[in-house]
MILO-979768 format. One record per residue (C-alpha): residue number from 1; residue in three letters; x, y, z. Coordinates in steps of 0.1 Angstrom, whole numbers, plus 5000, padded with zeros to 4 digits. Layout:
N
+-----+------+------+------+------+
| pos | code |    X |    Y |    Z |
+-----+------+------+------+------+
| NUM |  ALA |    X |    Y |    Z |
...
+-----+------+------+------+------+
This chain:
404
+-----+------+------+------+------+
| pos | code |    X |    Y |    Z |
+-----+------+------+------+------+
|   1 |  MET | 5001 | 5001 | 5001 |
|   2 |  ASN | 5029 | 5023 | 5008 |
|   3 |  LYS | 5046 | 5016 | 4977 |
|   4 |  ALA | 5011 | 5023 | 4956 |
|   5 |  TYR | 5011 | 5055 | 4974 |
|   6 |  LEU | 5045 | 5065 | 4967 |
|   7 |  LEU | 5042 | 5057 | 4931 |
|   8 |  LYS | 5010 | 5078 | 4930 |
|   9 |  LYS | 5026 | 5107 | 4948 |
|  10 |  ASN | 5056 | 5106 | 4923 |
|  11 |  ARG | 5036 | 5105 | 4894 |
|  12 |  LYS | 5020 | 5137 | 4906 |
|  13 |  ALA | 5052 | 5153 | 4914 |
|  14 |  SER | 5064 | 5145 | 4879 |
|  15 |  LEU | 5031 | 5158 | 4863 |
|  16 |  VAL | 5036 | 5190 | 4881 |
|  17 |  TYR | 5074 | 5196 | 4873 |
|  18 |  MET | 5064 | 5191 | 4837 |
|  19 |  ALA | 5035 | 5216 | 4839 |
|  20 |  VAL | 5060 | 5242 | 4854 |
|  21 |  LEU | 5085 | 5232 | 4826 |
|  22 |  ILE | 5060 | 5237 | 4798 |
|  23 |  VAL | 5048 | 5273 | 4814 |
|  24 |  LEU | 5083 | 5284 | 4819 |
|  25 |  SER | 5091 | 5274 | 4781 |
|  26 |  ILE | 5060 | 5294 | 4770 |
|  27 |  ILE | 5067 | 5323 | 4789 |
|  28 |  ILE | 5105 | 5321 | 4775 |
|  29 |  ILE | 5092 | 5321 | 4737 |
|  30 |  VAL | 5068 | 5349 | 4746 |
|  31 |  LYS | 5096 | 5369 | 4760 |
|  32 |  LEU | 5122 | 5362 | 4732 |
|  33 |  PHE | 5091 | 5371 | 4706 |
|  34 |  GLY | 5083 | 5405 | 4720 |
|  35 |  LEU | 5122 | 5412 | 4723 |
|  36 |  TYR | 5127 | 5407 | 4686 |
|  37 |  PHE | 5094 | 5416 | 4675 |
|  38 |  THR | 5083 | 5448 | 4696 |
|  39 |  ASN | 5069 | 5467 | 4669 |
|  40 |  GLU | 5059 | 5440 | 4642 |
|  41 |  ILE | 5029 | 5417 | 4644 |
|  42 |  ILE | 5034 | 5387 | 4620 |
|  43 |  SER | 5010 | 5361 | 4614 |
|  44 |  PHE | 5026 | 5327 | 4623 |
|  45 |  LYS | 4999 | 5308 | 4605 |
|  46 |  ASN | 5009 | 5325 | 4573 |
|  47 |  LEU | 5044 | 5322 | 4576 |
|  48 |  VAL | 5039 | 5282 | 4580 |
|  49 |  PHE | 5010 | 5272 | 4560 |
|  50 |  SER | 5006 | 5298 | 4533 |
|  51 |  ASP | 5023 | 5303 | 4503 |
|  52 |  ILE | 5032 | 5341 | 4507 |
|  53 |  ASP | 5044 | 5360 | 4479 |
|  54 |  SER | 5082 | 5362 | 4479 |
|  55 |  SER | 5087 | 5399 | 4473 |
|  56 |  PHE | 5059 | 5406 | 4506 |
|  57 |  PHE | 5079 | 5379 | 4525 |
|  58 |  THR | 5113 | 5396 | 4519 |
|  59 |  ASN | 5100 | 5429 | 4528 |
|  60 |  ILE | 5091 | 5415 | 4562 |
|  61 |  ILE | 5125 | 5403 | 4569 |
|  62 |  HIS | 5140 | 5432 | 4558 |
|  63 |  SER | 5117 | 5451 | 4582 |
|  64 |  VAL | 5122 | 5430 | 4614 |
|  65 |  ASN | 5158 | 5421 | 4613 |
|  66 |  PRO | 5181 | 5451 | 4614 |
|  67 |  SER | 5212 | 5429 | 4607 |
|  68 |  VAL | 5201 | 5416 | 4573 |
|  69 |  GLU | 5214 | 5451 | 4561 |
|  70 |  TYR | 5250 | 5445 | 4575 |
|  71 |  TYR | 5249 | 5410 | 4562 |
|  72 |  LEU | 5240 | 5423 | 4527 |
|  73 |  GLU | 5268 | 5447 | 4528 |
|  74 |  SER | 5294 | 5423 | 4537 |
|  75 |  ASN | 5283 | 5401 | 4505 |
|  76 |  ASN | 5281 | 5423 | 4479 |
|  77 |  LYS | 5241 | 5422 | 4479 |
|  78 |  THR | 5212 | 5448 | 4477 |
|  79 |  ARG | 5185 | 5424 | 4487 |
|  80 |  LEU | 5180 | 5390 | 4502 |
|  81 |  ASP | 5169 | 5363 | 4480 |
|  82 |  ILE | 5149 | 5337 | 4502 |
|  83 |  SER | 5135 | 5316 | 4472 |
|  84 |  ASN | 5156 | 5288 | 4482 |
|  85 |  TYR | 5152 | 5289 | 4520 |
|  86 |  ASN | 5126 | 5277 | 4545 |
|  87 |  LYS | 5107 | 5308 | 4553 |
|  88 |  ILE | 5108 | 5303 | 4590 |
|  89 |  GLU | 5146 | 5302 | 4593 |
|  90 |  ALA | 5149 | 5328 | 4569 |
|  91 |  LEU | 5130 | 5350 | 4594 |
|  92 |  TYR | 5145 | 5341 | 4624 |
|  93 |  GLY | 5182 | 5330 | 4613 |
|  94 |  TYR | 5196 | 5363 | 4614 |
|  95 |  ASN | 5184 | 5370 | 4652 |
|  96 |  ILE | 5188 | 5334 | 4663 |
|  97 |  PRO | 5219 | 5320 | 4646 |
|  98 |  LEU | 5214 | 5285 | 4660 |
|  99 |  ILE | 5179 | 5283 | 4641 |
| 100 |  SER | 5194 | 5269 | 4609 |
| 101 |  PHE | 5213 | 5241 | 4630 |
| 102 |  ILE | 5184 | 5233 | 4650 |
| 103 |  MET | 5163 | 5227 | 4617 |
| 104 |  ASN | 5190 | 5210 | 4603 |
| 105 |  ASP | 5194 | 5235 | 4573 |
| 106 |  ASN | 5216 | 5260 | 4558 |
| 107 |  ASP | 5232 | 5280 | 4581 |
| 108 |  TYR | 5232 | 5318 | 4581 |
| 109 |  SER | 5262 | 5336 | 4590 |
| 110 |  TYR | 5272 | 5373 | 4593 |
| 111 |  CYS | 5299 | 5396 | 4598 |
| 112 |  THR | 5303 | 5421 | 4627 |
| 113 |  ALA | 5327 | 5447 | 4632 |
| 114 |  SER | 5360 | 5430 | 4648 |
| 115 |  GLU | 5357 | 5457 | 4680 |
| 116 |  ASN | 5337 | 5431 | 4703 |
| 117 |  TYR | 5337 | 5438 | 4735 |
| 118 |  PRO | 5358 | 5413 | 4760 |
| 119 |  LYS | 5342 | 5378 | 4763 |
| 120 |  ILE | 5313 | 5383 | 4740 |
| 121 |  ASN | 5326 | 5373 | 4710 |
| 122 |  GLN | 5363 | 5362 | 4702 |
| 123 |  THR | 5359 | 5347 | 4668 |
| 124 |  ASP | 5377 | 5374 | 4651 |
| 125 |  LYS | 5410 | 5362 | 4674 |
| 126 |  SER | 5413 | 5328 | 4654 |
| 127 |  PHE | 5403 | 5345 | 4623 |
| 128 |  GLU | 5432 | 5371 | 4627 |
| 129 |  ASN | 5458 | 5340 | 4633 |
| 130 |  ASP | 5449 | 5328 | 4598 |
| 131 |  LEU | 5452 | 5360 | 4583 |
| 132 |  GLU | 5487 | 5362 | 4597 |
| 133 |  HIS | 5495 | 5338 | 4565 |
| 134 |  TYR | 5471 | 5352 | 4541 |
| 135 |  GLU | 5492 | 5355 | 4508 |
| 136 |  HIS | 5486 | 5386 | 4484 |
| 137 |  ASP | 5467 | 5373 | 4454 |
| 138 |  GLU | 5469 | 5401 | 4425 |
| 139 |  SER | 5441 | 5382 | 4405 |
| 140 |  PHE | 5420 | 5384 | 4432 |
| 141 |  PHE | 5421 | 5421 | 4433 |
| 142 |  SER | 5421 | 5425 | 4393 |
| 143 |  SER | 5389 | 5407 | 4393 |
| 144 |  HIS | 5367 | 5429 | 4416 |
| 145 |  THR | 5360 | 5463 | 4402 |
| 146 |  LEU | 5347 | 5494 | 4420 |
| 147 |  GLU | 5312 | 5487 | 4407 |
| 148 |  GLN | 5311 | 5454 | 4426 |
| 149 |  GLN | 5319 | 5467 | 4460 |
| 150 |  ILE | 5296 | 5467 | 4489 |
| 151 |  PRO | 5268 | 5494 | 4482 |
| 152 |  VAL | 5261 | 5523 | 4503 |
| 153 |  ALA | 5239 | 5553 | 4505 |
| 154 |  ASN | 5243 | 5576 | 4479 |
| 155 |  ILE | 5225 | 5603 | 4494 |
| 156 |  THR | 5246 | 5635 | 4502 |
| 157 |  ASN | 5218 | 5658 | 4511 |
| 158 |  TYR | 5192 | 5649 | 4540 |
| 159 |  THR | 5163 | 5667 | 4547 |
| 160 |  MET | 5152 | 5672 | 4586 |
| 161 |  GLU | 5118 | 5652 | 4578 |
| 162 |  GLN | 5140 | 5623 | 4562 |
| 163 |  LEU | 5167 | 5624 | 4596 |
| 164 |  ASN | 5136 | 5621 | 4618 |
| 165 |  ASN | 5123 | 5591 | 4601 |
| 166 |  PHE | 5134 | 5561 | 4621 |
| 167 |  SER | 5129 | 5539 | 4590 |
| 168 |  PHE | 5148 | 5560 | 4569 |
| 169 |  LEU | 5181 | 5563 | 4595 |
| 170 |  LYS | 5178 | 5525 | 4595 |
| 171 |  SER | 5179 | 5522 | 4556 |
| 172 |  ASN | 5204 | 5547 | 4550 |
| 173 |  LEU | 5224 | 5559 | 4581 |
| 174 |  TYR | 5226 | 5532 | 4606 |
| 175 |  THR | 5233 | 5494 | 4611 |
| 176 |  PHE | 5220 | 5476 | 4642 |
| 177 |  ASP | 5239 | 5447 | 4653 |
| 178 |  PRO | 5220 | 5417 | 4660 |
| 179 |  SER | 5223 | 5420 | 4699 |
| 180 |  ILE | 5207 | 5452 | 4701 |
| 181 |  ASN | 5171 | 5466 | 4692 |
| 182 |  PRO | 5171 | 5504 | 4700 |
| 183 |  THR | 5139 | 5524 | 4695 |
| 184 |  GLN | 5136 | 5558 | 4682 |
| 185 |  ASP | 5139 | 5577 | 4715 |
| 186 |  LYS | 5179 | 5567 | 4713 |
| 187 |  PHE | 5178 | 5588 | 4682 |
| 188 |  PRO | 5173 | 5629 | 4691 |
| 189 |  ILE | 5186 | 5642 | 4659 |
| 190 |  ASP | 5179 | 5677 | 4668 |
| 191 |  LYS | 5204 | 5671 | 4698 |
| 192 |  PHE | 5227 | 5653 | 4676 |
| 193 |  LEU | 5228 | 5681 | 4650 |
| 194 |  SER | 5226 | 5709 | 4674 |
| 195 |  LYS | 5258 | 5698 | 4694 |
| 196 |  ASP | 5287 | 5721 | 4688 |
| 197 |  MET | 5314 | 5698 | 4678 |
| 198 |  SER | 5339 | 5728 | 4674 |
| 199 |  ILE | 5373 | 5725 | 4695 |
| 200 |  ASP | 5396 | 5753 | 4708 |
| 201 |  MET | 5427 | 5752 | 4684 |
| 202 |  SER | 5446 | 5777 | 4705 |
| 203 |  GLY | 5472 | 5766 | 4729 |
| 204 |  ASP | 5506 | 5743 | 4726 |
| 205 |  GLY | 5488 | 5711 | 4742 |
| 206 |  PRO | 5477 | 5683 | 4716 |
| 207 |  LYS | 5439 | 5684 | 4707 |
| 208 |  VAL | 5435 | 5650 | 4692 |
| 209 |  LEU | 5445 | 5617 | 4707 |
| 210 |  ILE | 5448 | 5586 | 4685 |
| 211 |  TYR | 5454 | 5553 | 4699 |
| 212 |  HIS | 5445 | 5517 | 4690 |
| 213 |  THR | 5428 | 5491 | 4713 |
| 214 |  HIS | 5436 | 5465 | 4686 |
| 215 |  SER | 5469 | 5475 | 4676 |
| 216 |  GLN | 5477 | 5443 | 4659 |
| 217 |  GLU | 5449 | 5445 | 4631 |
| 218 |  SER | 5466 | 5444 | 4598 |
| 219 |  PHE | 5461 | 5445 | 4562 |
| 220 |  VAL | 5463 | 5417 | 4532 |
| 221 |  ASP | 5497 | 5429 | 4522 |
| 222 |  SER | 5510 | 5436 | 4556 |
| 223 |  VAL | 5545 | 5425 | 4562 |
| 224 |  LYS | 5542 | 5402 | 4595 |
| 225 |  GLY | 5560 | 5421 | 4626 |
| 226 |  LYS | 5559 | 5454 | 4609 |
| 227 |  LYS | 5541 | 5480 | 4631 |
| 228 |  ASP | 5538 | 5505 | 4602 |
| 229 |  ASP | 5519 | 5479 | 4582 |
| 230 |  THR | 5491 | 5479 | 4609 |
| 231 |  VAL | 5463 | 5502 | 4622 |
| 232 |  VAL | 5494 | 5520 | 4639 |
| 233 |  GLY | 5509 | 5525 | 4609 |
| 234 |  VAL | 5472 | 5544 | 4597 |
| 235 |  GLY | 5472 | 5563 | 4628 |
| 236 |  ASP | 5507 | 5576 | 4622 |
| 237 |  GLU | 5494 | 5590 | 4588 |
| 238 |  LEU | 5465 | 5605 | 4604 |
| 239 |  ALA | 5486 | 5623 | 4626 |
| 240 |  ARG | 5510 | 5635 | 4600 |
| 241 |  ILE | 5481 | 5651 | 4577 |
| 242 |  LEU | 5463 | 5666 | 4609 |
| 243 |  GLU | 5496 | 5684 | 4618 |
| 244 |  GLU | 5511 | 5693 | 4588 |
| 245 |  LYS | 5479 | 5704 | 4568 |
| 246 |  TYR | 5458 | 5716 | 4595 |
| 247 |  ASN | 5480 | 5725 | 4620 |
| 248 |  ILE | 5461 | 5703 | 4647 |
| 249 |  LYS | 5483 | 5690 | 4674 |
| 250 |  VAL | 5480 | 5652 | 4680 |
| 251 |  LEU | 5491 | 5627 | 4705 |
| 252 |  HIS | 5495 | 5594 | 4688 |
| 253 |  HIS | 5496 | 5565 | 4717 |
| 254 |  ARG | 5512 | 5536 | 4698 |
| 255 |  LYS | 5513 | 5511 | 4728 |
| 256 |  GLU | 5500 | 5475 | 4724 |
| 257 |  TYR | 5474 | 5463 | 4745 |
| 258 |  ASP | 5462 | 5431 | 4726 |
| 259 |  ILE | 5494 | 5412 | 4728 |
| 260 |  ILE | 5499 | 5391 | 4760 |
| 261 |  ASN | 5533 | 5370 | 4763 |
| 262 |  GLY | 5538 | 5375 | 4726 |
| 263 |  LYS | 5506 | 5364 | 4713 |
| 264 |  ILE | 5472 | 5382 | 4701 |
| 265 |  ASP | 5448 | 5382 | 4731 |
| 266 |  ARG | 5418 | 5408 | 4729 |
| 267 |  ASP | 5397 | 5390 | 4757 |
| 268 |  GLU | 5406 | 5422 | 4782 |
| 269 |  ALA | 5421 | 5449 | 4755 |
| 270 |  TYR | 5396 | 5473 | 4763 |
| 271 |  GLN | 5400 | 5472 | 4802 |
| 272 |  ARG | 5439 | 5470 | 4799 |
| 273 |  ILE | 5437 | 5505 | 4777 |
| 274 |  GLU | 5413 | 5522 | 4799 |
| 275 |  ALA | 5437 | 5534 | 4827 |
| 276 |  PRO | 5464 | 5544 | 4804 |
| 277 |  LEU | 5440 | 5565 | 4783 |
| 278 |  LYS | 5427 | 5583 | 4815 |
| 279 |  ASP | 5463 | 5587 | 4825 |
| 280 |  LEU | 5470 | 5603 | 4793 |
| 281 |  ILE | 5439 | 5624 | 4793 |
| 282 |  LYS | 5449 | 5638 | 4827 |
| 283 |  LYS | 5485 | 5645 | 4818 |
| 284 |  ASN | 5471 | 5665 | 4786 |
| 285 |  PRO | 5439 | 5684 | 4794 |
| 286 |  SER | 5439 | 5699 | 4763 |
| 287 |  ILE | 5430 | 5667 | 4744 |
| 288 |  GLU | 5394 | 5673 | 4733 |
| 289 |  VAL | 5391 | 5644 | 4706 |
| 290 |  MET | 5399 | 5608 | 4711 |
| 291 |  ILE | 5401 | 5587 | 4682 |
| 292 |  ASP | 5406 | 5546 | 4682 |
| 293 |  ILE | 5415 | 5532 | 4648 |
| 294 |  HIS | 5406 | 5497 | 4642 |
| 295 |  ARG | 5399 | 5478 | 4609 |
| 296 |  ASP | 5373 | 5454 | 4601 |
| 297 |  GLY | 5368 | 5420 | 4593 |
| 298 |  VAL | 5347 | 5407 | 4564 |
| 299 |  ARG | 5344 | 5378 | 4541 |
| 300 |  GLY | 5372 | 5370 | 4523 |
| 301 |  ASN | 5357 | 5379 | 4488 |
| 302 |  VAL | 5347 | 5415 | 4500 |
| 303 |  ARG | 5368 | 5446 | 4494 |
| 304 |  LEU | 5356 | 5479 | 4507 |
| 305 |  VAL | 5376 | 5504 | 4487 |
| 306 |  ASN | 5364 | 5533 | 4464 |
| 307 |  ASP | 5380 | 5559 | 4442 |
| 308 |  ILE | 5389 | 5594 | 4458 |
| 309 |  ASN | 5409 | 5617 | 4441 |
| 310 |  GLY | 5423 | 5591 | 4417 |
| 311 |  LYS | 5435 | 5570 | 4445 |
| 312 |  GLN | 5424 | 5536 | 4455 |
| 313 |  THR | 5411 | 5541 | 4490 |
| 314 |  ALA | 5395 | 5520 | 4517 |
| 315 |  LYS | 5360 | 5527 | 4530 |
| 316 |  ILE | 5354 | 5535 | 4566 |
| 317 |  MET | 5329 | 5530 | 4590 |
| 318 |  PHE | 5320 | 5547 | 4623 |
| 319 |  PHE | 5311 | 5526 | 4652 |
| 320 |  ASN | 5293 | 5537 | 4682 |
| 321 |  GLY | 5284 | 5520 | 4716 |
| 322 |  LEU | 5252 | 5526 | 4730 |
| 323 |  ALA | 5260 | 5518 | 4766 |
| 324 |  LEU | 5227 | 5499 | 4773 |
| 325 |  TYR | 5240 | 5482 | 4804 |
| 326 |  PRO | 5241 | 5496 | 4838 |
| 327 |  VAL | 5275 | 5482 | 4846 |
| 328 |  MET | 5290 | 5503 | 4817 |
| 329 |  PRO | 5277 | 5536 | 4819 |
| 330 |  ASN | 5285 | 5564 | 4795 |
| 331 |  LYS | 5270 | 5598 | 4802 |
| 332 |  TYR | 5285 | 5609 | 4767 |
| 333 |  VAL | 5264 | 5589 | 4748 |
| 334 |  VAL | 5244 | 5617 | 4730 |
| 335 |  ASP | 5276 | 5634 | 4724 |
| 336 |  ASN | 5293 | 5603 | 4709 |
| 337 |  MET | 5265 | 5598 | 4684 |
| 338 |  ALA | 5262 | 5633 | 4677 |
| 339 |  PHE | 5299 | 5632 | 4668 |
| 340 |  SER | 5296 | 5601 | 4644 |
| 341 |  LEU | 5265 | 5616 | 4628 |
| 342 |  GLN | 5280 | 5648 | 4622 |
| 343 |  MET | 5312 | 5631 | 4606 |
| 344 |  GLN | 5288 | 5606 | 4586 |
| 345 |  LEU | 5269 | 5639 | 4570 |
| 346 |  LYS | 5301 | 5659 | 4565 |
| 347 |  ALA | 5317 | 5625 | 4547 |
| 348 |  ASN | 5284 | 5621 | 4524 |
| 349 |  GLU | 5286 | 5657 | 4515 |
| 350 |  LEU | 5324 | 5658 | 4508 |
| 351 |  TYR | 5332 | 5622 | 4496 |
| 352 |  PRO | 5298 | 5600 | 4486 |
| 353 |  ASN | 5304 | 5566 | 4491 |
| 354 |  PHE | 5336 | 5568 | 4513 |
| 355 |  THR | 5318 | 5558 | 4544 |
| 356 |  ARG | 5297 | 5526 | 4552 |
| 357 |  LYS | 5268 | 5532 | 4577 |
| 358 |  ILE | 5276 | 5538 | 4612 |
| 359 |  TYR | 5277 | 5506 | 4632 |
| 360 |  LEU | 5257 | 5505 | 4665 |
| 361 |  ARG | 5264 | 5478 | 4696 |
| 362 |  GLY | 5251 | 5480 | 4731 |
| 363 |  TYR | 5285 | 5483 | 4750 |
| 364 |  ARG | 5308 | 5515 | 4753 |
| 365 |  TYR | 5339 | 5506 | 4742 |
| 366 |  ASN | 5359 | 5535 | 4762 |
| 367 |  LEU | 5337 | 5560 | 4742 |
| 368 |  HIS | 5327 | 5573 | 4778 |
| 369 |  LEU | 5362 | 5590 | 4783 |
| 370 |  LYS | 5352 | 5620 | 4761 |
| 371 |  PRO | 5323 | 5635 | 4747 |
| 372 |  LYS | 5340 | 5638 | 4711 |
| 373 |  SER | 5350 | 5602 | 4713 |
| 374 |  LEU | 5352 | 5583 | 4679 |
| 375 |  LEU | 5360 | 5545 | 4668 |
| 376 |  VAL | 5367 | 5542 | 4633 |
| 377 |  GLU | 5370 | 5509 | 4611 |
| 378 |  VAL | 5394 | 5517 | 4583 |
| 379 |  GLY | 5387 | 5490 | 4555 |
| 380 |  ALA | 5391 | 5452 | 4565 |
| 381 |  GLN | 5415 | 5426 | 4562 |
| 382 |  THR | 5410 | 5424 | 4524 |
| 383 |  ASN | 5424 | 5461 | 4519 |
| 384 |  THR | 5460 | 5468 | 4509 |
| 385 |  VAL | 5480 | 5488 | 4534 |
| 386 |  SER | 5481 | 5517 | 4509 |
| 387 |  GLU | 5444 | 5516 | 4505 |
| 388 |  ALA | 5438 | 5522 | 4544 |
| 389 |  MET | 5466 | 5551 | 4543 |
| 390 |  ASN | 5448 | 5567 | 4516 |
| 391 |  ALA | 5419 | 5568 | 4537 |
| 392 |  MET | 5435 | 5593 | 4559 |
| 393 |  GLU | 5433 | 5621 | 4539 |
| 394 |  PRO | 5393 | 5622 | 4533 |
| 395 |  LEU | 5392 | 5614 | 4570 |
| 396 |  ALA | 5414 | 5640 | 4583 |
| 397 |  LYS | 5397 | 5667 | 4559 |
| 398 |  ILE | 5362 | 5657 | 4572 |
| 399 |  LEU | 5373 | 5657 | 4609 |
| 400 |  TYR | 5387 | 5692 | 4604 |
| 401 |  GLU | 5354 | 5705 | 4588 |
| 402 |  VAL | 5335 | 5689 | 4619 |
| 403 |  ILE | 5356 | 5705 | 4647 |
| 404 |  LYS | 5371 | 5737 | 4632 |
+-----+------+------+------+------+
């Protein structure tokens, strides 16, 4: 009798346990759906059972997945072709990368900027090691014309009506990392444009600080171990132009923070460089502008290049951290975003197609140290050193026009 009672009791406990698991699973699914599709209501029934027009469905995917735009840029495409893919996977794949693996179908992947915050995404580290042995292939470059490069917005003059349209911003000026889903209140355009970005050019101290959180980022034809062939050399060129052509005093901090015991280690590069940067600012109170120069990582068949003044020039991308997490506050987020937006608009005015869309993530990337802090991606691992160097002339001009 006791045995029967215990079995009955255990059965009830198991049923209760299963019920709790089911309820929790439903809550998690609902929360995830709400997280990714806050503003859009999509009929799941239609997605599963109806033969939806491909063009209409593609529009839905472009609308609810901000990361699709960055994926398309990184693959020389202007529109997603879903004709050969499962609709559910196409819809969710960019926000939930493992959905493809779960459904045992094609795996979607996308490239993000290499400035990933420590312990969030370390895939670029192993990729970087592979690049150390990348051989320069001239046939690769000759087979990719300028017209085949990544498309960017060609608009150079924007109206206030356009800039205050959130959909327009997402389509033409910003790329959202899949990890974030910012709302329109994060983009007070009037504030961004009204911020005075001019600096005091008088005095003897440096006005601009150039540094490199990831000093080992190099280019396709970089000579291994040659510092001048990395982003540090690119920083040297920017400093030279700013000082010689625009008479702006520059402090270039060339120290390495992504090398530990002789090996590339970016796990805590942002933490390691923060204290030295604060010390430099304290010792040089004249510094008003901080620029962290990086280079992006893209697919091997993508070249971020344009012709500027007759020179093959690497495209650049401004990168902002929105500091969405309380443990990493940034009281200068609005200033940072105002700075990058004003730089972007000036770039579109002076050098159409020179910049990619501003990339946004949720962390802060040491941009909290100064209101006029800028993180710039110069080309990618498929660009040459000379293309990256050539990008410094237009970048210096854009910077001067914004801060003069």
